[in-house]
C-alpha positions in Angstrom: -30.9 -28.9 -5.6 -34.0 -28.7 -3.4 -35.3 -31.5 -1.3 -38.3 -32.0 -3.6 -35.9 -32.5 -6.6 -33.8 -35.0 -4.6 -37.0 -36.9 -3.6 -38.1 -37.0 -7.3 -34.7 -38.3 -8.3 -34.7 -41.0 -5.6 -38.2 -42.0 -6.4 -37.4 -42.4 -10.1 -34.2 -44.2 -9.3 -36.0 -46.6 -6.9 -38.7 -47.4 -9.5 -36.1 -48.0 -12.3 -34.0 -50.2 -10.0 -37.0 -52.2 -8.8 -38.0 -52.6 -12.5 -34.6 -54.0 -13.3 -34.8 -56.3 -10.3 -38.2 -57.6 -11.4 -36.8 -58.3 -14.9 -33.8 -60.2 -13.5 -36.0 -62.2 -11.1 -38.5 -62.9 -13.9 -35.7 -64.2 -16.2 -34.4 -66.4 -13.4 -37.9 -67.7 -12.6 -39.4 -68.2 -16.0 -36.5 -68.6 -18.4 -33.9 -70.3 -16.2 -33.0 -73.0 -18.7 -32.4 -70.7 -21.6 -30.6 -68.2 -19.4 -28.4 -71.0 -18.1 -27.7 -72.2 -21.6 -26.7 -68.7 -22.7 -24.3 -68.2 -19.7 -22.9 -71.7 -19.9 -21.7 -71.0 -23.4 -19.4 -68.3 -22.1 -18.6 -69.6 -18.6 -18.2 -73.2 -17.4 -20.4 -73.1 -14.4 -22.7 -75.8 -13.0 -26.4 -75.2 -12.6 -26.4 -75.1 -8.7 -23.6 -72.5 -8.8 -25.5 -70.5 -11.4 -28.6 -70.6 -9.2 -26.5 -69.5 -6.1 -24.9 -66.7 -8.0 -28.3 -65.4 -9.2 -29.9 -65.7 -5.8 -27.0 -63.9 -4.1 -26.9 -61.2 -6.8 -30.7 -60.6 -6.6 -30.5 -60.4 -2.8 -27.5 -58.0 -2.8 -29.1 -55.8 -5.5 -32.4 -55.7 -3.5 -30.5 -54.8 -0.4 -28.6 -52.0 -2.2 -31.9 -50.6 -3.6 -33.4 -50.5 -0.1 -30.3 -49.0 1.6 -29.3 -46.5 -1.0 -32.6 -45.5 -2.7 -35.6 -46.4 -0.6 -34.1 -45.6 2.8 -33.0 -42.0 1.9 -36.3 -41.5 0.1 -38.3 -42.5 3.2 -36.0 -40.3 5.4 -36.7 -37.3 3.2 -40.4 -37.9 3.3 -40.3 -38.1 7.1 -38.2 -34.9 7.4 -40.2 -32.7 5.2 
């Protein structure tokens, strides 16, 4: 696999992951009540705990995207 192919894979992966992150954040921002109602049917969790889990999950997911997709992509762009 050449560096150009790795760059392409990392770019597509980064875009797909940021898209998923935007969908998740959009659901939490704009449909929090209905999302909480859906989750609370399955799990007995309070609303503050639900908010903390979502905030932590979004933060960790974003950090993972930056570390494992965007970082290597920028590194490959700098190298060649």
